[in-house]
Kinemage of the C-alpha trace (Angstrom):
@kinemage 1
@onewidth
@group {chain A} dominant
@subgroup {mainchain}
@vectorlist {calphas} color= white
{ca met a 1} P -217.631 -43.729 -7.762
{ca tyr a 2} L -218.203 -40.258 -6.510
{ca ser a 3} L -219.216 -39.771 -2.950
{ca ser a 4} L -221.385 -36.889 -2.004
{ca ser a 5} L -221.364 -34.953 1.168
{ca val a 6} L -224.180 -32.776 2.270
{ca thr a 7} L -223.382 -29.441 3.857
{ca gly a 8} L -226.527 -27.597 4.615
{ca ser a 9} L -228.507 -27.436 1.410
{ca his a 10} L -225.361 -27.579 -0.829
{ca his a 11} L -224.138 -30.837 -2.359
{ca ser a 12} L -220.481 -31.333 -3.240
{ca leu a 13} L -218.833 -34.168 -5.110
{ca glu a 14} L -215.444 -35.504 -4.150
{ca ala a 15} L -213.323 -36.898 -6.973
{ca pro a 16} L -211.899 -40.390 -6.471
{ca ser a 17} L -208.176 -40.795 -5.950
{ca phe a 18} L -206.468 -41.114 -9.320
{ca gly a 19} L -202.907 -41.540 -8.028
{ca thr a 20} L -202.708 -45.307 -8.464
{ca ala a 21} L -204.718 -45.335 -11.684
{ca thr a 22} L -202.557 -42.579 -13.144
{ca ala a 23} L -199.366 -44.417 -12.261
{ca lys a 24} L -200.707 -47.601 -13.884
{ca cys a 25} L -201.706 -45.715 -17.036
{ca ala a 26} L -198.314 -44.038 -17.199
{ca gln a 27} L -196.567 -47.407 -16.867
{ca leu a 28} L -198.742 -48.904 -19.610
{ca phe a 29} L -197.876 -46.066 -21.978
{ca ile a 30} L -194.175 -46.383 -21.149
{ca gln a 31} L -194.323 -50.109 -21.919
{ca gln a 32} L -196.204 -49.467 -25.173
{ca lys a 33} L -193.647 -46.810 -26.127
{ca glu a 34} L -190.776 -49.271 -25.567
{ca lys a 35} L -192.509 -51.966 -27.643
{ca thr a 36} L -193.147 -49.476 -30.434
{ca glu a 37} L -189.526 -48.286 -30.408
{ca lys a 38} L -188.351 -51.906 -30.737
{ca gln a 39} L -190.724 -52.442 -33.669
{ca ile a 40} L -189.466 -49.253 -35.319
{ca lys a 41} L -185.873 -50.436 -34.913
{ca ile a 42} L -186.719 -53.770 -36.550
{ca leu a 43} L -188.523 -52.041 -39.412
{ca gln a 44} L -185.704 -49.510 -39.844
{ca asn a 45} L -183.215 -52.380 -40.089
{ca ala a 46} L -185.380 -54.022 -42.764
{ca leu a 47} L -185.677 -50.719 -44.651
{ca asp a 48} L -181.900 -50.207 -44.505
{ca arg a 49} L -181.359 -53.663 -46.017
{ca ile a 50} L -183.905 -52.977 -48.753
{ca asn a 51} L -182.233 -49.649 -49.548
{ca tyr a 52} L -178.867 -51.443 -49.695
{ca lys a 53} L -180.235 -54.006 -52.153
{ca cys a 54} L -181.975 -51.364 -54.294
{ca glu a 55} L -178.796 -49.311 -54.569
{ca phe a 56} L -176.634 -52.393 -55.182
{ca tyr a 57} L -178.799 -53.599 -58.051
{ca arg a 58} L -179.224 -50.088 -59.479
{ca ile a 59} L -175.443 -49.706 -59.696
{ca ala a 60} L -174.977 -53.274 -60.923
{ca lys a 61} L -177.488 -52.644 -63.711
{ca glu a 62} L -175.713 -49.408 -64.604
{ca lys a 63} L -172.316 -51.160 -64.680
{ca gly a 64} L -173.656 -54.305 -66.362
{ca thr a 65} L -172.332 -56.600 -63.618
{ca thr a 66} L -172.737 -57.422 -59.936
{ca ser a 67} L -168.953 -57.838 -59.654
{ca val a 68} L -168.054 -54.220 -59.005
{ca pro a 69} L -164.926 -54.117 -56.798
{ca gly a 70} L -165.640 -52.645 -53.364
{ca leu a 71} L -169.316 -51.983 -54.083
{ca arg a 72} L -170.707 -54.307 -51.423
{ca glu a 73} L -168.377 -52.894 -48.775
{ca glu a 74} L -169.109 -49.293 -49.734
{ca leu a 75} L -172.860 -49.796 -49.681
{ca ser a 76} L -172.663 -51.836 -46.513
{ca met a 77} L -170.926 -48.938 -44.779
{ca lys a 78} L -173.531 -46.518 -46.089
{ca phe a 79} L -176.688 -48.530 -45.365
{ca leu a 80} L -175.988 -51.352 -42.910
{ca asn a 81} L -173.368 -50.199 -40.404
{ca lys a 82} L -175.152 -47.135 -39.047
{ca glu a 83} L -174.965 -48.250 -35.418
{ca glu a 84} L -171.191 -48.622 -35.624
{ca glu a 85} L -170.909 -44.999 -36.809
{ca thr a 86} L -172.765 -43.678 -33.770
{ca val a 87} L -170.765 -45.702 -31.246
């Protein structure tokens, strides 16, 4: 609520204190950001696995077999071990 103070014939409005409300809003957005980043990581992991499978079966179809020596390892390094590369 706004409180008014009367000074002569002029009215002025004082804004409520937003310090606590602002801090709470900021914390809520930080928490939402963290949740969203976790969801993105989960979805990215799922997408990486799908890309791995798509590439595996594309190559297997091209070669006429799923028994291509080293293919799983090569594709695993390319699509599934991204975190190990950045460490």
